[in-house]
MIPAZA-808246 format. One line per field, with one value per residue: residue number from 1; residue in one letter; x, y, z of N, C-alpha, C, O in turn. Coordinates in steps of 0.2 Angstrom, whole numbers, padded with zeros to 4 digits. Example, Ala and Ser with C-alpha at 12.3 -4.5 7.8 and 13.67 -1.06 7.14 Angstrom:
<rs>
num c(1 / 2) .
residuo c(a / s) .
n.X c(0066 / 0064) .
n.Y c(-0028 / -0011) .
n.Z c(0039 / 0035) .
ca.X c(0062 / 0068) .
ca.Y c(-0022 / -0005) .
ca.Z c(0039 / 0036) .
c.X c(0066 / 0064) .
c.Y c(-0016 / 0000) .
c.Z c(0039 / 0039) .
o.X c(0071 / 0067) .
o.Y c(-0017 / 0006) .
o.Z c(0042 / 0040) .
</rs>
This chain:
<rs>
num c(1 / 2 / 3 / 4 / 5 / 6 / 7 / 8 / 9 / 10 / 11 / 12 / 13 / 14 / 15 / 16 / 17 / 18 / 19 / 20 / 21 / 22 / 23 / 24 / 25 / 26 / 27 / 28 / 29 / 30 / 31 / 32 / 33 / 34 / 35 / 36 / 37 / 38 / 39 / 40 / 41 / 42 / 43 / 44 / 45 / 46 / 47 / 48 / 49 / 50 / 51 / 52 / 53 / 54 / 55 / 56 / 57 / 58 / 59 / 60 / 61 / 62 / 63 / 64 / 65 / 66 / 67 / 68 / 69 / 70 / 71 / 72 / 73 / 74 / 75 / 76 / 77 / 78 / 79 / 80 / 81 / 82 / 83 / 84 / 85 / 86 / 87 / 88 / 89 / 90 / 91 / 92 / 93 / 94 / 95 / 96 / 97 / 98 / 99 / 100 / 101 / 102 / 103 / 104 / 105 / 106 / 107 / 108 / 109 / 110 / 111 / 112 / 113 / 114 / 115 / 116 / 117 / 118 / 119 / 120 / 121 / 122 / 123 / 124 / 125 / 126 / 127 / 128 / 129 / 130 / 131 / 132 / 133 / 134 / 135 / 136 / 137 / 138 / 139) .
residuo c(m / s / e / r / g / p / r / a / a / w / y / i / d / s / s / i / a / l / r / i / l / l / g / h / s / r / t / a / v / e / w / f / d / a / q / a / e / a / g / s / a / l / i / s / s / r / l / l / e / l / e / m / t / r / v / l / r / r / e / g / l / g / v / t / a / a / e / a / f / t / a / e / l / t / l / l / r / v / d / d / a / l / l / r / e / a / a / a / i / r / p / h / v / k / s / l / d / a / l / h / l / a / s / a / q / r / i / g / p / g / h / v / t / v / v / t / h / d / a / a / m / a / r / v / a / d / t / l / g / f / d / v / f / d / p / a / a / e / h) .
n.X c(0003 / 0010 / 0016 / 0021 / 0032 / 0038 / 0032 / 0019 / 0004 / -0013 / -0029 / -0042 / -0055 / -0072 / -0074 / -0062 / -0061 / -0069 / -0071 / -0058 / -0062 / -0072 / -0065 / -0064 / -0053 / -0038 / -0026 / -0030 / -0032 / -0019 / -0010 / -0016 / -0015 / 0002 / 0003 / -0003 / 0007 / 0018 / 0017 / 0013 / 0002 / -0015 / -0032 / -0047 / -0065 / -0077 / -0087 / -0086 / -0088 / -0101 / -0102 / -0098 / -0105 / -0119 / -0117 / -0115 / -0124 / -0133 / -0132 / -0132 / -0123 / -0113 / -0110 / -0099 / -0088 / -0086 / -0082 / -0069 / -0060 / -0062 / -0056 / -0044 / -0040 / -0036 / -0049 / -0058 / -0067 / -0085 / -0093 / -0102 / -0098 / -0088 / -0099 / -0101 / -0088 / -0086 / -0098 / -0093 / -0086 / -0074 / -0075 / -0089 / -0094 / -0102 / -0111 / -0107 / -0094 / -0089 / -0089 / -0079 / -0069 / -0068 / -0063 / -0050 / -0047 / -0043 / -0032 / -0025 / -0017 / -0002 / 0001 / -0007 / -0011 / -0022 / -0034 / -0043 / -0056 / -0065 / -0068 / -0073 / -0071 / -0059 / -0054 / -0058 / -0052 / -0038 / -0039 / -0043 / -0027 / -0023 / -0011 / -0017 / -0021 / -0025 / -0028 / -0034 / -0034 / -0028 / -0014) .
n.Y c(-0006 / 0006 / 0022 / 0025 / 0028 / 0041 / 0038 / 0033 / 0023 / 0027 / 0021 / 0029 / 0029 / 0034 / 0039 / 0046 / 0055 / 0063 / 0067 / 0076 / 0084 / 0091 / 0097 / 0090 / 0082 / 0088 / 0083 / 0074 / 0082 / 0088 / 0075 / 0073 / 0085 / 0082 / 0069 / 0075 / 0085 / 0077 / 0068 / 0055 / 0042 / 0046 / 0036 / 0031 / 0024 / 0029 / 0030 / 0036 / 0049 / 0049 / 0046 / 0058 / 0069 / 0067 / 0068 / 0082 / 0089 / 0085 / 0091 / 0106 / 0110 / 0116 / 0107 / 0107 / 0108 / 0091 / 0090 / 0098 / 0090 / 0077 / 0079 / 0077 / 0064 / 0048 / 0039 / 0024 / 0014 / 0009 / -0007 / -0021 / -0031 / -0026 / -0024 / -0038 / -0042 / -0036 / -0042 / -0055 / -0052 / -0057 / -0057 / -0051 / -0036 / -0018 / -0012 / -0004 / -0001 / -0011 / -0012 / -0001 / -0008 / -0022 / -0013 / -0008 / -0021 / -0024 / -0015 / -0021 / -0030 / -0023 / -0018 / -0006 / 0006 / 0004 / 0017 / 0021 / 0027 / 0020 / 0008 / -0005 / -0009 / -0008 / -0017 / -0027 / -0027 / -0027 / -0039 / -0045 / -0044 / -0031 / -0014 / -0004 / 0013 / 0025 / 0042 / 0051 / 0046 / 0048 / 0050) .
n.Z c(-0001 / -0003 / -0012 / -0025 / -0040 / -0049 / -0065 / -0061 / -0061 / -0059 / -0055 / -0053 / -0041 / -0038 / -0023 / -0021 / -0032 / -0030 / -0019 / -0017 / -0033 / -0024 / -0014 / -0001 / 0003 / 0008 / 0007 / -0002 / -0011 / -0015 / -0017 / -0027 / -0039 / -0037 / -0043 / -0056 / -0059 / -0059 / -0070 / -0072 / -0076 / -0076 / -0073 / -0076 / -0076 / -0089 / -0082 / -0070 / -0075 / -0075 / -0063 / -0054 / -0062 / -0058 / -0040 / -0042 / -0048 / -0038 / -0028 / -0033 / -0038 / -0053 / -0067 / -0077 / -0068 / -0066 / -0078 / -0083 / -0072 / -0077 / -0089 / -0086 / -0084 / -0091 / -0098 / -0098 / -0109 / -0108 / -0108 / -0115 / -0113 / -0101 / -0093 / -0090 / -0086 / -0073 / -0066 / -0064 / -0052 / -0037 / -0022 / -0015 / -0020 / -0021 / -0035 / -0043 / -0041 / -0041 / -0057 / -0058 / -0053 / -0062 / -0072 / -0071 / -0070 / -0082 / -0085 / -0078 / -0060 / -0053 / -0065 / -0061 / -0049 / -0039 / -0034 / -0018 / -0007 / -0001 / 0010 / 0009 / -0007 / -0007 / 0000 / -0008 / -0019 / -0016 / -0012 / -0027 / -0030 / -0031 / -0027 / -0017 / -0012 / -0003 / -0001 / 0006 / 0018 / 0034 / 0037) .
ca.X c(0000 / 0014 / 0014 / 0024 / 0038 / 0035 / 0028 / 0014 / -0003 / -0018 / -0033 / -0046 / -0063 / -0078 / -0074 / -0057 / -0062 / -0075 / -0064 / -0052 / -0066 / -0076 / -0060 / -0067 / -0047 / -0034 / -0022 / -0030 / -0029 / -0010 / -0012 / -0017 / -0010 / 0008 / 0003 / -0002 / 0013 / 0024 / 0017 / 0007 / -0005 / -0021 / -0036 / -0052 / -0068 / -0080 / -0093 / -0083 / -0090 / -0108 / -0105 / -0096 / -0109 / -0126 / -0116 / -0114 / -0130 / -0137 / -0127 / -0134 / -0116 / -0111 / -0107 / -0092 / -0079 / -0085 / -0079 / -0064 / -0059 / -0062 / -0050 / -0037 / -0038 / -0036 / -0057 / -0061 / -0074 / -0089 / -0097 / -0107 / -0088 / -0084 / -0103 / -0101 / -0081 / -0091 / -0105 / -0088 / -0081 / -0079 / -0081 / -0095 / -0097 / -0106 / -0112 / -0103 / -0085 / -0087 / -0087 / -0075 / -0064 / -0066 / -0061 / -0044 / -0042 / -0041 / -0026 / -0019 / -0014 / 0006 / 0003 / -0010 / -0013 / -0032 / -0035 / -0050 / -0057 / -0071 / -0062 / -0075 / -0067 / -0053 / -0052 / -0058 / -0047 / -0033 / -0038 / -0040 / -0020 / -0021 / -0011 / -0022 / -0020 / -0030 / -0024 / -0037 / -0033 / -0022 / -0005) .
ca.Y c(0000 / 0011 / 0026 / 0022 / 0032 / 0048 / 0037 / 0028 / 0023 / 0026 / 0021 / 0033 / 0028 / 0042 / 0040 / 0050 / 0060 / 0068 / 0072 / 0082 / 0089 / 0094 / 0099 / 0086 / 0081 / 0092 / 0079 / 0069 / 0085 / 0088 / 0070 / 0073 / 0089 / 0080 / 0065 / 0077 / 0086 / 0074 / 0066 / 0048 / 0040 / 0044 / 0033 / 0029 / 0025 / 0033 / 0028 / 0041 / 0054 / 0051 / 0047 / 0066 / 0071 / 0067 / 0072 / 0088 / 0090 / 0085 / 0098 / 0112 / 0116 / 0117 / 0099 / 0106 / 0104 / 0083 / 0088 / 0098 / 0083 / 0070 / 0079 / 0075 / 0058 / 0043 / 0035 / 0018 / 0012 / 0005 / -0008 / -0025 / -0034 / -0024 / -0026 / -0046 / -0044 / -0032 / -0046 / -0059 / -0051 / -0059 / -0057 / -0046 / -0028 / -0015 / -0014 / 0004 / -0001 / -0019 / -0009 / 0002 / -0014 / -0022 / -0005 / -0008 / -0026 / -0024 / -0014 / -0027 / -0028 / -0026 / -0011 / 0001 / 0004 / 0007 / 0022 / 0022 / 0029 / 0017 / 0001 / -0013 / -0009 / -0006 / -0025 / -0032 / -0025 / -0030 / -0047 / -0047 / -0043 / -0022 / -0013 / 0000 / 0016 / 0032 / 0048 / 0054 / 0044 / 0053 / 0047) .
ca.Z c(-0001 / -0005 / -0016 / -0032 / -0042 / -0053 / -0070 / -0058 / -0066 / -0054 / -0056 / -0049 / -0040 / -0038 / -0018 / -0020 / -0037 / -0029 / -0014 / -0023 / -0035 / -0022 / -0008 / 0005 / 0009 / 0006 / 0008 / -0010 / -0020 / -0015 / -0020 / -0035 / -0039 / -0038 / -0049 / -0062 / -0060 / -0061 / -0077 / -0068 / -0079 / -0072 / -0076 / -0070 / -0082 / -0088 / -0076 / -0064 / -0078 / -0073 / -0053 / -0054 / -0062 / -0053 / -0038 / -0044 / -0047 / -0032 / -0024 / -0036 / -0041 / -0061 / -0069 / -0079 / -0066 / -0068 / -0087 / -0083 / -0069 / -0080 / -0092 / -0084 / -0085 / -0096 / -0096 / -0101 / -0109 / -0102 / -0114 / -0111 / -0108 / -0096 / -0086 / -0087 / -0080 / -0065 / -0061 / -0061 / -0046 / -0031 / -0016 / -0015 / -0019 / -0024 / -0043 / -0047 / -0037 / -0047 / -0062 / -0058 / -0052 / -0068 / -0079 / -0067 / -0070 / -0089 / -0085 / -0072 / -0056 / -0055 / -0070 / -0059 / -0043 / -0037 / -0027 / -0016 / 0001 / 0002 / 0015 / 0005 / -0013 / -0005 / 0003 / -0014 / -0024 / -0013 / -0016 / -0034 / -0031 / -0033 / -0023 / -0016 / -0012 / 0000 / -0002 / 0010 / 0024 / 0039 / 0038) .
c.X c(0003 / 0012 / 0022 / 0030 / 0033 / 0029 / 0024 / 0008 / -0006 / -0022 / -0039 / -0052 / -0066 / -0076 / -0068 / -0058 / -0067 / -0074 / -0061 / -0058 / -0069 / -0072 / -0060 / -0059 / -0042 / -0027 / -0024 / -0028 / -0022 / -0008 / -0009 / -0014 / -0002 / 0007 / 0001 / 0004 / 0017 / 0021 / 0013 / 0001 / -0011 / -0026 / -0041 / -0057 / -0074 / -0087 / -0088 / -0088 / -0098 / -0110 / -0104 / -0104 / -0119 / -0124 / -0117 / -0122 / -0136 / -0136 / -0130 / -0128 / -0116 / -0105 / -0101 / -0087 / -0079 / -0080 / -0070 / -0059 / -0053 / -0055 / -0045 / -0034 / -0039 / -0044 / -0058 / -0068 / -0079 / -0092 / -0100 / -0100 / -0089 / -0088 / -0102 / -0093 / -0085 / -0094 / -0097 / -0086 / -0082 / -0075 / -0085 / -0093 / -0101 / -0106 / -0107 / -0093 / -0084 / -0081 / -0081 / -0066 / -0063 / -0063 / -0052 / -0041 / -0041 / -0034 / -0020 / -0015 / -0008 / 0007 / -0001 / -0011 / -0020 / -0031 / -0041 / -0048 / -0061 / -0065 / -0067 / -0073 / -0061 / -0049 / -0053 / -0052 / -0040 / -0032 / -0039 / -0030 / -0017 / -0017 / -0016 / -0018 / -0024 / -0027 / -0027 / -0038 / -0027 / -0016 / -0003) .
c.Y c(0007 / 0017 / 0026 / 0029 / 0038 / 0044 / 0030 / 0027 / 0021 / 0024 / 0026 / 0033 / 0034 / 0041 / 0045 / 0055 / 0062 / 0070 / 0076 / 0085 / 0093 / 0097 / 0095 / 0085 / 0085 / 0088 / 0074 / 0075 / 0087 / 0082 / 0070 / 0077 / 0087 / 0074 / 0069 / 0078 / 0083 / 0068 / 0058 / 0050 / 0039 / 0042 / 0033 / 0027 / 0029 / 0036 / 0034 / 0047 / 0055 / 0051 / 0056 / 0072 / 0071 / 0068 / 0079 / 0089 / 0091 / 0089 / 0104 / 0115 / 0111 / 0109 / 0101 / 0106 / 0098 / 0086 / 0090 / 0093 / 0079 / 0070 / 0078 / 0069 / 0055 / 0039 / 0029 / 0017 / 0007 / 0000 / -0015 / -0030 / -0031 / -0026 / -0036 / -0045 / -0041 / -0042 / -0051 / -0059 / -0055 / -0058 / -0051 / -0040 / -0024 / -0014 / -0009 / 0001 / -0007 / -0016 / -0004 / -0004 / -0018 / -0021 / -0008 / -0015 / -0028 / -0021 / -0018 / -0027 / -0030 / -0021 / -0004 / -0002 / 0008 / 0014 / 0025 / 0024 / 0023 / 0009 / -0005 / -0013 / -0010 / -0013 / -0030 / -0031 / -0028 / -0038 / -0050 / -0045 / -0035 / -0021 / -0008 / 0005 / 0021 / 0037 / 0053 / 0051 / 0048 / 0048 / 0048) .
c.Z c(0000 / -0011 / -0019 / -0034 / -0048 / -0060 / -0068 / -0060 / -0059 / -0057 / -0049 / -0047 / -0038 / -0031 / -0017 / -0026 / -0032 / -0022 / -0014 / -0027 / -0031 / -0016 / -0001 / 0008 / 0005 / 0006 / 0000 / -0014 / -0020 / -0019 / -0029 / -0041 / -0043 / -0042 / -0057 / -0063 / -0062 / -0067 / -0075 / -0073 / -0073 / -0074 / -0072 / -0077 / -0083 / -0084 / -0071 / -0067 / -0075 / -0067 / -0054 / -0054 / -0060 / -0044 / -0036 / -0044 / -0042 / -0026 / -0028 / -0038 / -0050 / -0063 / -0075 / -0074 / -0065 / -0074 / -0085 / -0076 / -0072 / -0086 / -0092 / -0083 / -0092 / -0094 / -0101 / -0104 / -0107 / -0108 / -0110 / -0108 / -0102 / -0089 / -0086 / -0083 / -0074 / -0061 / -0059 / -0055 / -0041 / -0025 / -0018 / -0014 / -0024 / -0032 / -0044 / -0045 / -0043 / -0055 / -0063 / -0058 / -0059 / -0075 / -0075 / -0070 / -0078 / -0090 / -0083 / -0067 / -0056 / -0058 / -0067 / -0052 / -0041 / -0030 / -0025 / -0009 / 0004 / 0002 / 0009 / -0003 / -0010 / -0004 / -0005 / -0019 / -0024 / -0012 / -0024 / -0035 / -0034 / -0027 / -0024 / -0010 / -0009 / 0002 / 0003 / 0015 / 0026 / 0041 / 0044) .
o.X c(0001 / 0007 / 0027 / 0031 / 0027 / 0023 / 0024 / 0005 / -0005 / -0022 / -0040 / -0056 / -0063 / -0078 / -0068 / -0055 / -0068 / -0076 / -0063 / -0060 / -0070 / -0076 / -0057 / -0057 / -0042 / -0021 / -0019 / -0025 / -0019 / -0005 / -0006 / -0012 / 0000 / 0012 / 0003 / 0007 / 0021 / 0025 / 0010 / -0003 / -0012 / -0027 / -0040 / -0055 / -0077 / -0090 / -0091 / -0091 / -0101 / -0116 / -0109 / -0107 / -0123 / -0129 / -0119 / -0126 / -0141 / -0140 / -0130 / -0126 / -0118 / -0099 / -0097 / -0081 / -0073 / -0074 / -0066 / -0053 / -0047 / -0052 / -0041 / -0028 / -0041 / -0044 / -0058 / -0073 / -0077 / -0094 / -0101 / -0099 / -0091 / -0086 / -0104 / -0092 / -0088 / -0093 / -0095 / -0085 / -0088 / -0069 / -0083 / -0092 / -0103 / -0101 / -0102 / -0088 / -0081 / -0076 / -0077 / -0061 / -0057 / -0062 / -0049 / -0035 / -0038 / -0030 / -0014 / -0010 / -0005 / 0011 / 0000 / -0011 / -0023 / -0029 / -0045 / -0043 / -0060 / -0062 / -0064 / -0074 / -0058 / -0043 / -0049 / -0048 / -0036 / -0027 / -0036 / -0028 / -0012 / -0018 / -0019 / -0014 / -0029 / -0023 / -0025 / -0043 / -0023 / -0014 / 0003) .
o.Y c(0012 / 0017 / 0028 / 0034 / 0037 / 0046 / 0024 / 0032 / 0017 / 0026 / 0025 / 0036 / 0038 / 0047 / 0049 / 0060 / 0056 / 0075 / 0082 / 0090 / 0099 / 0100 / 0097 / 0087 / 0085 / 0091 / 0072 / 0075 / 0087 / 0082 / 0068 / 0075 / 0089 / 0073 / 0067 / 0075 / 0085 / 0064 / 0057 / 0055 / 0035 / 0045 / 0033 / 0029 / 0032 / 0042 / 0034 / 0051 / 0060 / 0053 / 0060 / 0075 / 0075 / 0070 / 0082 / 0090 / 0095 / 0090 / 0109 / 0121 / 0106 / 0106 / 0096 / 0105 / 0095 / 0084 / 0086 / 0092 / 0079 / 0066 / 0077 / 0068 / 0058 / 0036 / 0029 / 0021 / 0003 / 0002 / -0016 / -0031 / -0035 / -0028 / -0039 / -0048 / -0045 / -0045 / -0051 / -0064 / -0057 / -0058 / -0047 / -0037 / -0025 / -0017 / -0010 / 0000 / -0007 / -0017 / -0004 / -0004 / -0018 / -0024 / -0012 / -0015 / -0033 / -0024 / -0018 / -0024 / -0035 / -0017 / 0001 / -0008 / 0014 / 0015 / 0029 / 0024 / 0021 / 0006 / -0009 / -0018 / -0015 / -0014 / -0035 / -0035 / -0030 / -0041 / -0055 / -0046 / -0033 / -0025 / -0006 / 0003 / 0022 / 0036 / 0059 / 0053 / 0051 / 0043 / 0046) .
o.Z c(0003 / -0013 / -0016 / -0031 / -0049 / -0060 / -0070 / -0062 / -0054 / -0063 / -0042 / -0051 / -0036 / -0031 / -0013 / -0025 / -0030 / -0021 / -0012 / -0024 / -0033 / -0013 / 0003 / 0014 / -0001 / 0006 / -0004 / -0018 / -0025 / -0024 / -0034 / -0047 / -0049 / -0046 / -0062 / -0067 / -0067 / -0069 / -0080 / -0073 / -0069 / -0079 / -0066 / -0082 / -0079 / -0083 / -0066 / -0063 / -0073 / -0064 / -0054 / -0050 / -0062 / -0041 / -0031 / -0040 / -0041 / -0021 / -0024 / -0039 / -0052 / -0060 / -0077 / -0076 / -0064 / -0075 / -0085 / -0078 / -0073 / -0089 / -0097 / -0083 / -0097 / -0089 / -0107 / -0102 / -0104 / -0113 / -0104 / -0103 / -0097 / -0084 / -0081 / -0078 / -0070 / -0056 / -0053 / -0052 / -0040 / -0026 / -0023 / -0008 / -0030 / -0035 / -0048 / -0049 / -0048 / -0057 / -0068 / -0061 / -0062 / -0081 / -0078 / -0072 / -0079 / -0094 / -0084 / -0068 / -0059 / -0056 / -0069 / -0050 / -0042 / -0024 / -0029 / -0007 / 0010 / -0002 / 0005 / -0006 / -0012 / -0006 / -0007 / -0021 / -0028 / -0011 / -0026 / -0041 / -0038 / -0022 / -0029 / -0005 / -0013 / 0006 / 0005 / 0018 / 0023 / 0044 / 0046) .
</rs>
């Protein structure tokens, strides 16, 4: 569960992306800014766009912030095969988390670190062989 060097690849889920976007975690914002500046690969699923937009609408905020945030990321497609891959993930994790993990699996454990603040997702990601990092955790 350690931070990697400057050419690291990071798969960012919504639990971290929203903390960064909404400024709810200074340490997560600083981590994200440092990774972007270092040229690290910042990756997520197109699912993240939907999740961020829905939260921004719920909070009465402009959705352009989600577009600006995701412009910094490489976004992976959501397709029928991904839905099947997500359904096959064990142990159990919530559906949207399973979609994120299935997306990360397309890159592969050992090639990307899953960045999440969600304890259940972190446990399943670890079970699947991923390194896991939470920049919003108190260090």
